BAFI-3210 file (N, C-alpha, C; in Angstrom, 3 decimals, decimal comma, padded with zeros to 6 digits):
// residues 302
n [1|2|3|4|5|6|7|8|9|10|11|12|13|14|15|16|17|18|19|20|21|22|23|24|25|26|27|28|29|30|31|32|33|34|35|36|37|38|39|40|41|42|43|44|45|46|47|48|49|50|51|52|53|54|55|56|57|58|59|60|61|62|63|64|65|66|67|68|69|70|71|72|73|74|75|76|77|78|79|80|81|82|83|84|85|86|87|88|89|90|91|92|93|94|95|96|97|98|99|100|101|102|103|104|105|106|107|108|109|110|111|112|113|114|115|116|117|118|119|120|121|122|123|124|125|126|127|128|129|130|131|132|133|134|135|136|137|138|139|140|141|142|143|144|145|146|147|148|149|150|151|152|153|154|155|156|157|158|159|160|161|162|163|164|165|166|167|168|169|170|171|172|173|174|175|176|177|178|179|180|181|182|183|184|185|186|187|188|189|190|191|192|193|194|195|196|197|198|199|200|201|202|203|204|205|206|207|208|209|210|211|212|213|214|215|216|217|218|219|220|221|222|223|224|225|226|227|228|229|230|231|232|233|234|235|236|237|238|239|240|241|242|243|244|245|246|247|248|249|250|251|252|253|254|255|256|257|258|259|260|261|262|263|264|265|266|267|268|269|270|271|272|273|274|275|276|277|278|279|280|281|282|283|284|285|286|287|288|289|290|291|292|293|294|295|296|297|298|299|300|301|302]
n.u [007,729|005,169|002,177|-000,375|-000,382|000,360|-001,904|-001,861|-002,799|-005,373|-008,016|-008,691|-008,047|-009,958|-012,290|-012,106|-012,599|-015,189|-016,571|-016,830|-019,218|-019,754|-020,561|-023,400|-026,333|-026,109|-022,850|-019,768|-016,554|-013,374|-009,953|-007,158|-004,135|-000,747|000,185|002,987|003,165|000,615|-002,807|-005,102|-008,383|-010,900|-014,134|-017,427|-020,654|-024,099|-023,940|-021,636|-018,129|-015,174|-011,660|-010,361|-007,991|-005,870|-003,941|-001,913|-000,105|003,056|005,739|008,334|008,873|008,305|005,626|002,644|-000,833|-002,732|-001,579|-001,147|-003,721|-004,565|-002,847|-003,860|-006,496|-005,923|-004,620|-006,781|-008,350|-006,688|-006,994|-005,478|-005,558|-008,024|-010,920|-010,872|-012,806|-013,107|-011,204|-009,655|-009,397|-007,285|-008,066|-008,269|-010,258|-010,936|-012,410|-012,824|-011,050|-011,475|-008,707|-005,427|-002,515|000,720|003,736|007,413|008,040|006,057|006,082|008,500|007,867|005,897|006,830|006,942|004,301|004,239|006,167|004,907|002,395|003,861|004,845|002,579|001,630|003,883|003,368|000,627|-000,090|000,989|-000,333|-002,783|-002,528|-003,654|-003,276|-000,218|002,726|004,402|007,778|009,987|013,121|015,434|017,997|017,959|016,234|017,468|019,526|018,124|016,911|019,322|019,920|017,861|018,095|020,646|019,909|018,167|019,749|019,787|020,612|022,248|023,539|026,175|027,290|026,504|028,082|029,501|027,722|027,143|029,199|028,697|026,052|026,414|027,993|026,374|024,335|025,566|026,108|023,569|021,578|020,363|016,762|013,540|011,084|008,626|005,700|006,091|005,518|007,296|007,274|007,920|007,267|006,448|004,070|002,379|001,467|-001,375|-003,417|-006,090|-006,791|-007,548|-006,507|-003,856|-003,079|-002,133|-001,249|-001,383|-000,241|001,451|003,946|003,851|004,927|006,533|009,373|012,195|012,008|013,846|014,020|011,746|012,023|014,490|013,788|012,040|013,737|015,506|013,794|012,803|014,449|015,571|017,549|020,276|019,296|016,568|016,643|017,669|015,374|013,595|014,483|014,749|011,968|010,792|012,130|011,992|013,795|017,559|019,197|021,680|025,196|025,413|022,950|022,482|024,475|023,366|021,034|021,875|023,276|021,053|019,416|021,004|020,754|017,988|017,823|019,077|017,543|015,388|016,329|017,075|014,624|013,444|014,860|014,007|011,429|011,602|012,048|009,698|007,252|004,757|003,534|001,333|002,802|005,118|008,555|010,647|013,441|014,503|013,655|015,121|017,718|017,440|017,216|019,600|021,427|020,870|021,451|024,266|025,224|024,272|025,568|028,345|028,583|028,185|030,289|032,280|031,895|031,813|033,537|034,693]
n.v [-014,189|-013,967|-013,507|-014,226|-014,770|-012,457|-010,996|-008,993|-006,611|-004,533|-004,696|-007,580|-008,245|-006,750|-007,846|-010,379|-009,696|-008,567|-010,682|-012,183|-013,931|-012,776|-010,188|-007,965|-006,264|-003,145|-002,653|-001,054|-000,544|000,409|001,144|000,856|002,523|002,085|-000,452|-002,805|-005,494|-006,742|-006,333|-004,074|-003,089|-000,721|-001,794|-001,062|-002,042|-002,859|-003,531|-002,444|-001,422|-002,372|-003,762|-005,316|-007,691|-008,677|-011,571|-014,493|-017,386|-016,678|-018,430|-017,777|-015,716|-016,990|-016,832|-017,830|-017,762|-019,060|-019,360|-016,613|-015,911|-017,408|-015,853|-013,282|-013,594|-014,195|-011,920|-010,023|-011,223|-010,611|-007,842|-006,159|-005,634|-005,107|-006,958|-010,094|-010,993|-012,747|-015,244|-016,740|-018,408|-016,605|-014,122|-011,747|-010,374|-007,698|-005,833|-002,416|000,394|003,638|005,402|006,882|006,208|005,527|007,225|007,341|009,488|009,653|007,061|007,585|009,728|008,711|006,505|005,258|004,260|002,619|000,610|-000,446|-001,734|-003,658|-005,128|-006,075|-007,683|-009,669|-010,811|-011,611|-013,061|-015,573|-017,695|-017,701|-018,867|-021,118|-024,511|-025,743|-024,012|-021,262|-020,350|-017,557|-016,715|-014,544|-014,915|-017,370|-016,895|-014,941|-016,541|-018,217|-016,484|-015,691|-018,091|-018,378|-015,982|-016,622|-018,826|-017,857|-016,167|-013,420|-009,989|-009,019|-011,269|-011,894|-010,543|-011,674|-013,656|-011,843|-011,019|-013,097|-013,742|-011,643|-012,126|-014,472|-013,423|-011,623|-013,038|-014,616|-012,859|-012,787|-013,294|-015,537|-015,535|-015,465|-017,206|-015,741|-014,601|-012,776|-009,783|-009,149|-007,510|-004,557|-002,052|001,503|001,851|-000,174|000,429|002,007|004,797|005,801|008,038|007,456|005,199|002,856|000,810|-002,505|-003,833|-006,245|-009,179|-010,924|-012,128|-012,945|-014,948|-017,402|-016,361|-014,254|-011,524|-009,485|-009,086|-007,503|-005,223|-004,252|-003,811|-001,709|000,500|000,207|000,443|003,004|005,112|005,837|007,655|007,549|008,125|007,527|004,844|003,904|004,568|002,747|000,336|000,480|001,033|-001,348|-003,446|-002,396|-001,577|-000,830|-001,621|-004,625|-004,785|-006,929|-007,214|-004,787|-005,120|-007,371|-006,126|-003,995|-005,676|-006,953|-005,036|-004,296|-006,590|-006,636|-004,526|-005,359|-007,601|-006,277|-005,012|-007,348|-008,529|-006,609|-007,304|-010,007|-009,634|-008,166|-010,144|-011,654|-010,317|-007,886|-005,411|-002,662|000,241|000,198|000,372|-001,921|-002,242|000,310|000,215|-001,864|-000,715|001,475|000,243|-001,126|000,703|001,621|-000,488|-000,918|001,420|001,008|-001,365|-000,782|001,095|-000,681|-002,326|-000,761|-000,272|-002,695|-004,407|-007,027]
n.w [-018,789|-016,451|-017,094|-016,355|-013,541|-012,418|-012,897|-015,014|-017,224|-016,877|-017,544|-017,833|-015,227|-013,604|-014,854|-013,590|-010,914|-011,108|-011,694|-009,453|-007,161|-004,812|-004,665|-004,135|-005,423|-007,234|-008,707|-008,181|-009,567|-009,071|-010,108|-008,016|-007,115|-006,538|-005,843|-006,121|-006,902|-007,487|-009,059|-008,002|-006,716|-005,725|-004,498|-004,554|-003,280|-002,764|-000,016|001,133|001,142|-000,273|-000,873|-003,560|-004,551|-007,252|-007,940|-008,116|-006,802|-006,095|-006,717|-007,185|-005,267|-003,113|-002,269|-001,005|-001,769|-000,148|002,294|002,832|003,248|005,611|007,379|007,097|008,047|010,873|011,325|011,470|013,438|015,533|015,610|014,035|011,193|008,536|007,854|006,205|003,460|001,445|-000,425|-002,799|-006,229|-007,059|-006,061|-003,642|-001,244|001,042|003,621|003,020|004,539|005,608|005,254|005,773|003,864|004,845|004,190|003,987|005,743|007,423|008,758|010,392|011,797|013,443|014,631|017,248|017,326|015,150|015,851|018,090|016,972|015,502|017,628|018,900|016,807|016,762|019,389|019,433|017,006|016,317|017,830|016,765|014,098|011,709|010,600|008,875|009,534|008,109|007,420|007,593|006,515|005,934|004,836|003,730|001,685|000,219|-000,707|-002,231|-004,169|-005,344|-006,760|-008,488|-010,069|-011,373|-012,791|-014,623|-016,138|-015,394|-015,808|-013,907|-012,856|-012,964|-010,603|-008,449|-007,112|-005,572|-003,636|-001,801|000,091|001,836|002,812|004,094|006,204|007,502|008,436|010,121|012,256|013,632|016,424|019,050|019,201|020,378|018,649|016,539|015,119|012,218|010,191|007,874|005,583|005,801|004,492|004,090|002,901|003,903|006,217|007,651|008,562|010,287|011,538|014,070|014,762|013,954|011,271|010,037|007,085|004,218|003,938|002,533|002,929|005,612|008,301|010,529|012,462|013,101|015,378|014,679|012,068|011,108|012,725|011,995|009,171|009,342|009,841|007,591|005,314|005,791|006,106|008,615|011,130|013,343|015,904|015,447|015,006|017,551|019,055|017,874|018,686|021,537|022,235|021,475|022,885|025,460|026,958|027,226|024,496|024,089|023,180|021,386|020,504|019,018|017,010|015,692|014,700|012,893|011,190|010,227|009,093|006,938|005,455|005,111|003,197|001,084|000,426|-000,589|-002,826|-004,328|-004,503|-006,254|-008,633|-009,069|-009,421|-011,904|-013,692|-013,616|-013,104|-014,031|-013,212|-013,808|-014,387|-012,613|-012,141|-012,009|-012,318|-011,601|-008,906|-007,789|-008,050|-006,390|-003,905|-003,905|-003,722|-001,310|000,328|-000,151|001,001|003,835|004,352|004,145|006,267|008,275|007,979|008,635|011,231|012,548|011,297|008,889]
ca.u [006,759|003,948|001,020|-001,558|000,094|000,396|-003,204|-001,549|-003,882|-006,375|-009,506|-008,770|-008,046|-011,188|-013,447|-012,190|-013,153|-016,528|-017,182|-017,037|-020,524|-019,653|-021,324|-024,950|-026,759|-025,222|-021,502|-018,826|-015,178|-012,273|-008,688|-006,236|-002,657|000,367|000,691|004,060|003,037|-000,643|-003,592|-006,043|-009,557|-011,930|-015,364|-018,507|-021,776|-025,212|-023,606|-020,411|-016,920|-014,029|-010,574|-010,115|-006,511|-005,736|-002,639|-001,895|000,815|004,414|006,825|009,581|008,917|008,026|004,310|001,398|-002,067|-003,511|-000,830|-001,560|-005,231|-004,494|-002,249|-004,847|-007,543|-005,286|-004,341|-008,137|-008,737|-005,800|-007,166|-004,389|-005,844|-009,209|-011,350|-010,775|-014,193|-012,983|-009,950|-009,723|-009,351|-006,444|-008,624|-008,457|-011,235|-010,920|-013,138|-012,244|-011,039|-010,933|-007,367|-004,382|-001,524|001,918|005,050|008,576|008,274|005,036|006,809|009,593|007,177|005,020|007,803|006,376|003,033|004,566|006,817|003,846|001,732|004,715|005,006|001,403|001,740|004,686|002,822|-000,614|-000,510|001,425|-001,305|-003,920|-002,308|-004,227|-002,446|001,117|003,355|005,504|008,988|010,697|014,471|015,886|019,272|017,663|015,471|018,565|020,335|017,153|016,915|020,535|019,946|016,966|018,833|021,591|019,203|017,346|020,773|019,638|021,559|023,215|024,037|027,814|027,361|025,951|029,124|030,057|027,041|027,082|029,758|028,159|024,908|026,881|028,584|025,246|023,619|026,421|025,964|022,347|021,702|019,136|015,723|012,232|010,362|007,461|005,032|006,178|005,033|008,217|007,240|007,565|007,323|005,723|002,531|001,666|000,902|-002,552|-003,710|-007,494|-007,075|-007,868|-005,496|-002,974|-003,519|-000,883|-001,938|-000,670|000,431|002,032|005,174|003,724|005,417|007,199|010,746|012,829|011,556|014,769|013,887|010,743|012,543|015,328|013,268|011,475|014,767|016,098|012,805|012,054|015,474|015,739|018,742|020,737|018,375|015,390|016,939|017,498|014,051|012,959|014,971|014,477|010,685|010,413|012,776|011,620|015,295|018,646|019,870|022,973|025,971|025,045|021,563|022,917|025,252|022,364|020,036|022,580|023,402|019,815|019,192|021,744|020,068|016,619|017,975|019,595|016,401|014,335|016,961|017,109|013,161|013,231|015,431|013,455|010,184|011,686|012,062|008,491|006,102|004,548|002,556|001,426|003,342|006,141|009,679|011,447|014,949|014,705|013,319|016,309|018,840|017,339|017,418|021,036|022,078|020,682|022,248|025,613|025,397|024,105|026,642|029,464|028,560|028,120|031,721|033,133|031,617|031,943|034,500|034,130]
ca.v [-013,223|-014,890|-012,412|-014,844|-014,735|-010,978|-010,242|-007,811|-006,257|-003,970|-005,144|-008,869|-008,230|-006,109|-008,824|-011,520|-009,209|-008,439|-012,149|-012,856|-013,900|-012,085|-008,690|-007,772|-005,100|-002,472|-002,834|-000,088|-001,026|001,585|000,627|001,614|002,745|001,944|-001,857|-003,073|-006,827|-007,006|-005,267|-003,753|-002,302|-000,586|-002,261|-000,993|-002,816|-002,348|-003,728|-001,644|-000,966|-003,490|-003,730|-006,587|-007,625|-010,000|-012,030|-015,721|-017,811|-016,385|-019,325|-017,134|-014,988|-017,776|-016,408|-018,600|-016,982|-019,762|-018,952|-015,323|-015,791|-017,616|-014,756|-012,195|-013,831|-014,078|-010,355|-009,252|-011,568|-009,823|-006,401|-005,567|-005,611|-005,214|-008,229|-010,771|-011,614|-013,711|-015,565|-017,763|-018,073|-015,635|-012,936|-011,595|-009,221|-007,344|-004,619|-001,268|001,251|004,949|005,680|007,445|005,405|006,157|007,589|007,042|010,482|009,404|006,136|008,152|010,717|007,798|005,250|004,432|003,378|001,472|-000,508|-001,089|-002,530|-004,803|-005,970|-006,768|-008,801|-010,587|-011,326|-012,278|-013,649|-017,026|-018,513|-017,701|-019,426|-022,385|-025,320|-025,630|-022,559|-021,087|-019,667|-016,613|-016,533|-013,659|-015,387|-018,452|-016,234|-014,228|-017,665|-018,855|-015,458|-015,715|-019,172|-017,878|-015,014|-017,281|-019,739|-016,990|-015,258|-012,052|-008,971|-008,693|-012,548|-011,786|-009,725|-012,609|-014,143|-010,913|-010,644|-014,230|-013,653|-010,562|-012,773|-015,477|-012,797|-010,909|-014,148|-015,021|-011,738|-012,875|-013,898|-016,226|-014,595|-016,121|-017,376|-014,919|-014,554|-011,472|-009,248|-009,254|-006,623|-003,354|-000,810|002,478|001,790|-001,238|001,117|002,764|005,485|006,125|009,149|006,937|004,035|002,321|-000,690|-003,038|-004,546|-007,012|-010,285|-011,893|-012,677|-013,175|-016,254|-017,340|-015,866|-013,364|-010,017|-008,588|-008,726|-006,483|-004,025|-003,627|-003,292|-000,338|001,516|000,201|000,881|004,306|006,097|006,360|008,076|006,821|008,290|006,914|003,411|003,768|004,662|001,565|-000,987|000,614|001,000|-002,662|-004,142|-001,637|-001,322|-000,526|-002,978|-004,868|-004,696|-008,032|-006,880|-003,741|-005,588|-008,085|-005,246|-003,449|-006,555|-007,424|-003,864|-004,497|-007,878|-006,329|-003,725|-006,319|-008,396|-005,449|-004,842|-008,563|-008,642|-006,026|-008,078|-011,157|-009,244|-007,747|-011,390|-012,289|-009,532|-006,807|-004,465|-001,522|001,681|-000,239|000,263|-002,821|-001,882|001,605|-000,188|-002,709|-000,003|002,378|-000,448|-001,685|001,846|001,642|-001,747|-000,527|002,403|000,301|-002,413|-000,084|001,540|-001,760|-002,971|000,310|-000,404|-004,098|-005,137|-007,876]
ca.w [-017,882|-015,949|-016,908|-015,579|-012,188|-011,930|-013,149|-015,757|-018,069|-016,187|-018,054|-017,328|-013,714|-013,254|-014,955|-012,494|-009,639|-011,238|-011,833|-008,227|-006,802|-003,521|-004,673|-004,095|-005,851|-008,142|-008,178|-008,966|-009,433|-009,316|-009,821|-007,016|-007,534|-005,449|-005,724|-006,685|-007,494|-007,827|-009,283|-006,865|-007,069|-004,768|-005,089|-003,792|-003,676|-001,854|001,436|001,620|000,288|-000,292|-001,702|-004,200|-005,069|-007,967|-007,923|-007,765|-006,094|-006,628|-006,342|-007,322|-004,259|-001,970|-001,814|-001,275|-001,259|000,973|003,560|003,300|003,667|007,028|008,099|007,093|009,058|012,106|011,685|011,765|014,696|016,570|015,754|013,297|009,989|008,215|007,759|004,898|003,234|000,387|-000,655|-003,789|-007,547|-007,345|-005,903|-002,099|-000,790|002,374|003,889|002,768|005,597|005,183|006,101|004,950|003,649|005,239|003,300|004,826|006,791|008,369|009,712|011,082|012,648|014,244|015,080|018,297|017,132|014,246|016,669|018,908|016,127|015,380|018,868|019,024|015,783|017,175|020,524|019,220|015,810|016,334|018,520|015,727|012,748|011,406|009,612|009,016|009,928|007,244|008,210|006,840|007,039|004,813|004,266|002,864|000,694|-000,619|-001,467|-003,317|-005,052|-006,260|-007,530|-009,594|-011,033|-012,021|-013,668|-015,630|-016,751|-015,233|-016,205|-012,637|-012,537|-012,596|-009,436|-007,287|-006,245|-004,601|-002,587|-001,088|001,402|002,786|003,181|005,104|007,440|008,108|009,170|011,403|013,293|014,237|017,753|019,207|019,699|020,573|017,366|016,622|013,805|011,812|008,846|006,803|004,401|006,367|003,531|004,594|002,388|004,597|007,459|007,407|009,730|009,900|012,405|015,497|015,173|012,922|010,678|009,374|006,032|003,132|004,672|001,573|003,513|006,870|008,577|011,686|012,196|014,133|015,385|014,309|010,621|011,139|013,383|011,045|008,017|009,758|009,472|006,207|004,381|005,874|006,112|009,947|011,507|014,640|016,913|015,203|015,166|018,953|019,374|017,624|019,531|022,958|022,416|021,346|023,973|026,663|027,782|026,414|023,762|024,223|021,945|020,312|019,655|018,192|015,873|015,002|014,102|011,772|010,106|009,696|008,293|005,572|004,817|004,673|002,129|-000,030|000,023|-001,334|-004,060|-005,130|-004,813|-007,510|-009,792|-009,415|-010,033|-013,190|-014,597|-013,678|-012,809|-014,950|-012,561|-014,409|-013,895|-011,663|-012,653|-011,152|-012,468|-010,685|-007,525|-007,393|-008,006|-005,286|-002,716|-003,865|-003,060|000,263|000,800|-000,269|002,187|005,143|004,538|004,334|007,657|009,135|007,959|009,226|012,789|013,165|010,524|007,985]
c.u [005,541|002,862|-000,038|-001,454|-000,093|-000,971|-002,900|-002,680|-005,237|-007,730|-009,541|-008,776|-009,516|-012,414|-013,358|-012,740|-014,592|-017,309|-017,578|-018,647|-020,777|-020,635|-022,923|-025,175|-025,899|-023,743|-020,577|-017,452|-014,311|-011,075|-007,933|-004,767|-001,930|000,972|001,837|004,017|001,666|-001,569|-004,760|-007,175|-010,321|-013,403|-016,326|-019,938|-022,922|-024,854|-022,331|-019,367|-015,864|-012,758|-010,361|-008,748|-006,484|-004,261|-002,620|-000,612|002,186|005,601|008,175|009,888|008,574|006,661|003,389|000,315|-002,810|-002,748|-001,126|-002,903|-005,246|-003,859|-003,251|-006,011|-006,973|-005,120|-005,695|-008,520|-007,895|-006,033|-006,211|-004,856|-007,456|-009,808|-011,264|-012,206|-014,339|-011,499|-010,148|-009,770|-008,407|-007,076|-008,670|-009,308|-011,162|-011,891|-012,328|-012,233|-010,613|-009,772|-006,236|-003,163|-000,167|002,904|006,085|008,465|007,348|005,589|007,707|008,891|006,254|005,822|007,308|005,206|003,427|005,313|005,738|002,955|002,399|004,810|003,676|001,155|002,564|004,275|001,605|-000,775|-000,213|000,323|-002,578|-003,802|-002,647|-003,306|-000,894|001,765|004,460|006,525|009,565|011,965|015,176|017,152|019,015|016,991|016,446|019,264|019,562|017,055|018,083|020,599|018,932|017,445|019,619|020,973|018,766|018,549|020,339|020,936|022,686|023,706|025,516|028,150|027,074|026,926|029,765|029,092|026,987|027,909|029,303|026,756|025,355|027,319|027,473|024,596|024,241|026,477|024,583|022,648|020,366|018,080|014,436|011,638|008,924|006,869|005,292|005,577|005,878|008,176|006,886|007,932|006,265|004,277|001,906|001,244|-000,156|-003,016|-005,112|-007,935|-007,293|-006,987|-004,748|-003,277|-002,209|-001,491|-000,877|000,220|000,969|003,360|005,110|003,999|006,135|008,665|011,176|012,149|012,528|014,671|012,816|011,192|013,627|014,922|012,538|012,684|015,316|015,090|012,410|013,127|015,637|017,206|019,069|019,689|017,212|015,540|017,055|016,311|013,257|013,264|014,582|012,985|010,257|010,922|012,375|012,974|016,354|019,229|021,205|023,712|025,677|023,791|021,843|023,380|024,060|021,443|020,711|022,900|022,126|019,294|019,776|021,023|018,761|016,763|018,241|018,334|015,313|015,009|016,851|015,563|012,815|013,773|014,691|011,974|010,330|011,678|010,573|007,356|005,962|003,401|002,403|001,969|004,644|007,300|010,544|013,015|015,290|014,555|014,546|017,463|018,603|017,860|019,003|021,809|022,109|021,419|023,769|026,085|025,420|025,323|027,920|029,519|028,793|029,565|032,705|033,017|032,087|033,042|033,849|033,470]
c.v [-013,954|-013,852|-012,947|-014,751|-013,359|-010,290|-008,970|-007,757|-005,809|-004,611|-006,714|-009,091|-007,936|-007,106|-009,929|-010,877|-009,102|-009,721|-012,788|-012,925|-013,292|-010,956|-009,020|-006,350|-004,430|-002,594|-001,745|-000,536|000,301|001,030|001,364|001,563|002,374|000,564|-002,167|-004,569|-007,417|-005,932|-005,196|-003,030|-001,949|-000,983|-001,801|-001,488|-002,344|-002,643|-003,051|-001,675|-002,038|-003,084|-005,226|-006,617|-009,040|-010,325|-013,440|-016,114|-017,205|-017,329|-018,581|-016,201|-015,638|-017,373|-017,494|-017,810|-017,632|-019,412|-017,413|-015,103|-016,103|-016,528|-013,667|-012,368|-013,775|-012,562|-009,632|-009,689|-010,925|-008,264|-005,532|-004,948|-005,613|-006,716|-008,864|-011,420|-012,626|-013,986|-016,831|-017,486|-016,871|-014,263|-012,733|-010,450|-008,979|-006,047|-003,408|-000,411|002,556|005,372|006,154|006,393|006,108|006,487|007,371|008,183|010,178|008,200|006,706|008,905|009,838|006,366|004,456|003,521|002,333|000,258|-001,139|-002,019|-003,852|-005,668|-006,686|-007,996|-010,099|-011,361|-012,174|-013,109|-015,076|-017,908|-018,612|-018,238|-020,795|-023,022|-025,032|-024,363|-022,382|-020,412|-018,759|-016,345|-015,776|-014,252|-016,469|-017,878|-015,580|-015,362|-018,156|-017,872|-015,597|-016,926|-018,907|-016,953|-015,585|-018,190|-019,094|-016,008|-013,747|-011,149|-008,773|-010,254|-012,573|-011,239|-010,764|-013,007|-013,160|-010,701|-011,898|-014,190|-012,707|-011,424|-013,669|-014,646|-012,141|-011,897|-014,742|-013,940|-011,925|-013,562|-014,554|-015,358|-015,639|-016,152|-016,591|-015,052|-013,030|-011,216|-009,552|-008,508|-005,100|-002,174|000,156|002,304|000,515|-000,754|001,974|003,466|006,138|007,459|008,839|005,846|003,725|001,020|-001,164|-004,069|-005,293|-007,983|-011,459|-012,652|-012,780|-014,655|-016,066|-017,130|-015,156|-011,998|-009,120|-008,001|-007,541|-005,174|-003,385|-003,149|-001,870|000,786|001,260|000,771|002,362|005,328|006,614|006,692|007,316|006,981|007,557|005,256|003,058|003,536|003,319|000,387|-000,786|000,495|-000,690|-003,375|-003,650|-001,742|-000,963|-001,714|-003,181|-004,687|-005,656|-007,858|-005,891|-004,210|-006,544|-007,322|-004,519|-004,392|-007,003|-006,255|-003,947|-005,622|-007,560|-005,477|-004,530|-007,181|-007,543|-005,139|-006,162|-008,873|-007,909|-006,789|-009,290|-010,830|-008,828|-008,869|-011,801|-011,514|-008,347|-005,882|-003,280|-000,167|001,291|-000,480|-000,654|-002,641|-000,845|001,083|-000,917|-001,663|000,977|001,462|-000,941|-000,474|001,921|000,494|-001,554|000,525|001,793|-000,518|-001,896|000,424|000,383|-002,273|-002,113|000,185|-001,627|-005,005|-006,274|-009,206]
c.w [-017,729|-015,838|-016,279|-014,197|-011,650|-012,075|-014,079|-016,866|-017,089|-016,331|-017,562|-015,827|-013,176|-013,536|-014,040|-011,239|-009,722|-011,287|-010,440|-007,724|-005,355|-003,444|-004,670|-004,830|-007,054|-007,856|-008,983|-008,564|-009,902|-009,097|-008,827|-007,465|-006,281|-005,381|-006,439|-007,406|-007,928|-008,328|-008,364|-007,282|-005,734|-005,356|-004,019|-004,300|-002,824|-000,382|001,973|000,603|000,735|-001,069|-002,085|-004,849|-006,008|-008,113|-007,344|-006,897|-006,758|-006,150|-006,308|-006,120|-002,947|-001,407|-002,170|-000,672|-000,151|002,196|004,068|003,704|005,228|007,850|008,225|008,107|010,335|012,423|012,128|013,088|015,987|016,637|014,786|011,840|009,647|007,911|006,427|004,713|002,206|000,014|-001,504|-005,222|-007,880|-006,932|-004,425|-001,941|000,521|002,366|003,734|004,105|005,060|006,096|005,202|005,023|003,871|004,048|004,422|006,052|007,839|009,380|010,689|012,248|013,789|014,569|016,081|017,990|016,074|014,977|017,556|018,154|015,709|016,462|019,175|017,865|016,355|018,489|020,327|018,056|015,717|016,798|017,571|014,424|012,672|010,572|009,708|008,816|008,659|008,003|007,134|007,516|005,762|004,046|003,402|001,643|-000,296|-001,368|-002,440|-004,585|-006,057|-007,115|-008,743|-010,575|-011,889|-013,172|-014,918|-016,235|-016,550|-015,414|-015,012|-012,243|-012,219|-011,251|-008,173|-006,398|-005,239|-003,524|-001,545|000,246|002,411|003,447|004,448|006,454|008,133|008,936|010,303|012,545|014,048|015,520|018,058|019,806|019,744|018,945|017,554|015,135|013,263|010,473|007,738|005,705|004,955|005,439|004,310|004,198|003,044|005,897|007,051|008,517|009,467|010,848|013,903|015,891|013,862|012,567|010,066|008,370|005,175|003,875|003,742|002,200|005,165|007,248|009,908|011,401|013,362|014,091|014,607|012,948|010,507|011,637|012,518|009,673|008,172|009,267|008,190|005,189|004,544|006,374|007,555|010,176|012,859|015,670|016,776|015,427|016,832|019,651|019,179|018,454|021,034|023,317|022,265|022,569|025,327|027,571|026,694|025,700|024,040|022,980|020,863|019,633|018,703|016,937|014,940|014,257|012,910|010,811|009,490|008,706|006,947|004,690|004,258|003,352|000,915|-000,466|-000,866|-002,801|-004,939|-005,446|-005,982|-008,821|-010,100|-009,912|-011,545|-014,156|-014,598|-013,505|-013,880|-014,313|-013,390|-013,702|-012,859|-012,632|-011,747|-011,069|-011,489|-009,242|-007,073|-007,202|-006,765|-004,064|-002,663|-003,333|-001,620|000,834|000,804|000,849|003,538|005,363|004,814|005,828|008,559|009,112|008,811|010,752|013,199|012,291|009,666|008,770]
res [m|v|a|d|e|t|g|s|g|a|a|a|a|e|a|r|v|r|a|l|r|l|w|q|g|a|v|r|i|e|p|l|k|g|g|v|s|n|a|s|f|r|v|t|d|s|r|g|s|y|v|a|r|v|g|g|d|y|s|f|h|q|v|s|r|a|r|e|a|v|a|s|r|a|a|f|e|a|g|l|s|p|e|l|v|h|a|g|d|g|v|m|v|l|r|h|i|e|a|r|t|y|a|e|a|d|v|r|a|n|a|g|a|c|v|d|i|l|r|r|c|h|h|d|m|g|r|r|i|d|g|q|g|a|i|f|w|v|f|q|i|l|r|d|y|a|r|t|l|d|r|h|a|h|r|n|a|a|e|i|a|g|w|m|p|a|v|d|a|l|e|a|a|q|i|p|l|p|i|v|f|g|h|h|d|i|l|p|t|n|f|m|d|d|g|r|r|l|w|l|i|d|w|e|y|g|a|f|g|t|a|m|f|d|l|a|s|i|a|a|n|n|s|f|d|d|a|g|e|r|l|i|l|e|t|y|l|d|r|t|p|t|a|a|e|w|r|a|f|h|a|m|k|a|a|s|a|l|r|e|a|v|w|g|m|i|s|e|l|f|l|a|a|p|g|v|d|y|v|a|y|a|q|e|y|m|g|r|f|e|n|v|h|r|a|y|r|e|t|y|g|d]
***
């Protein structure tokens, strides 16, 4: 367990935030709930209100805080996310926004707005990225996760061999698409609504890749039905999807659910966020994967 990377221990994490030379005047720090891999706090000083998040590089999740900072700055410039005001020493600080965090039902009810902000991300972010660009390809990540689970003798290691043929087949169903800069972590809690507009936050997995992963992840992570999925693709493409696009979407939906499941297993090995049950998280998403993959095979075959 890498406690120093996770910032585990609320007192230690808060002390790191308080020690920043960023603050002016009296400082009030309150813990925030809801994070599954980092300790977060709301900080108020004489100049305003901020969100501070404690967490180092997570090599086991291919997360680089330096790359995340680049993506966060680009997202602010593109008008998608609040301003990043500090990044370093394992602490990231952004301006606080008064907004409501979405749940799955909110994403389904506001699917058009969620797709729109993703389309803006895909269109505007890439040209704003400084330095070497990272890539996100879920199939490579799943293979890397499988090797990590095997090396660490995870309790599910014996099941890995059964997942890999599915990973290969789902990858083979993908079609050529333009390379875009994507978010790649489309959980409902990463959408925030301030009553006037939608925000997209948390860029740990921001990288160049295919739009299909973000689009399929909306469906996989927010329990969309068939009509909702049609709305996602038709809104994004502004036309009727082709048969090949539908197949790629449903294959990527299964890959997205499997990624969340195995993310939970990897996190079980390395992370210790207070109040987070990684075993239950992995089981929930493995159930989603099995249902989605079964439907995919019934429709398209093996």
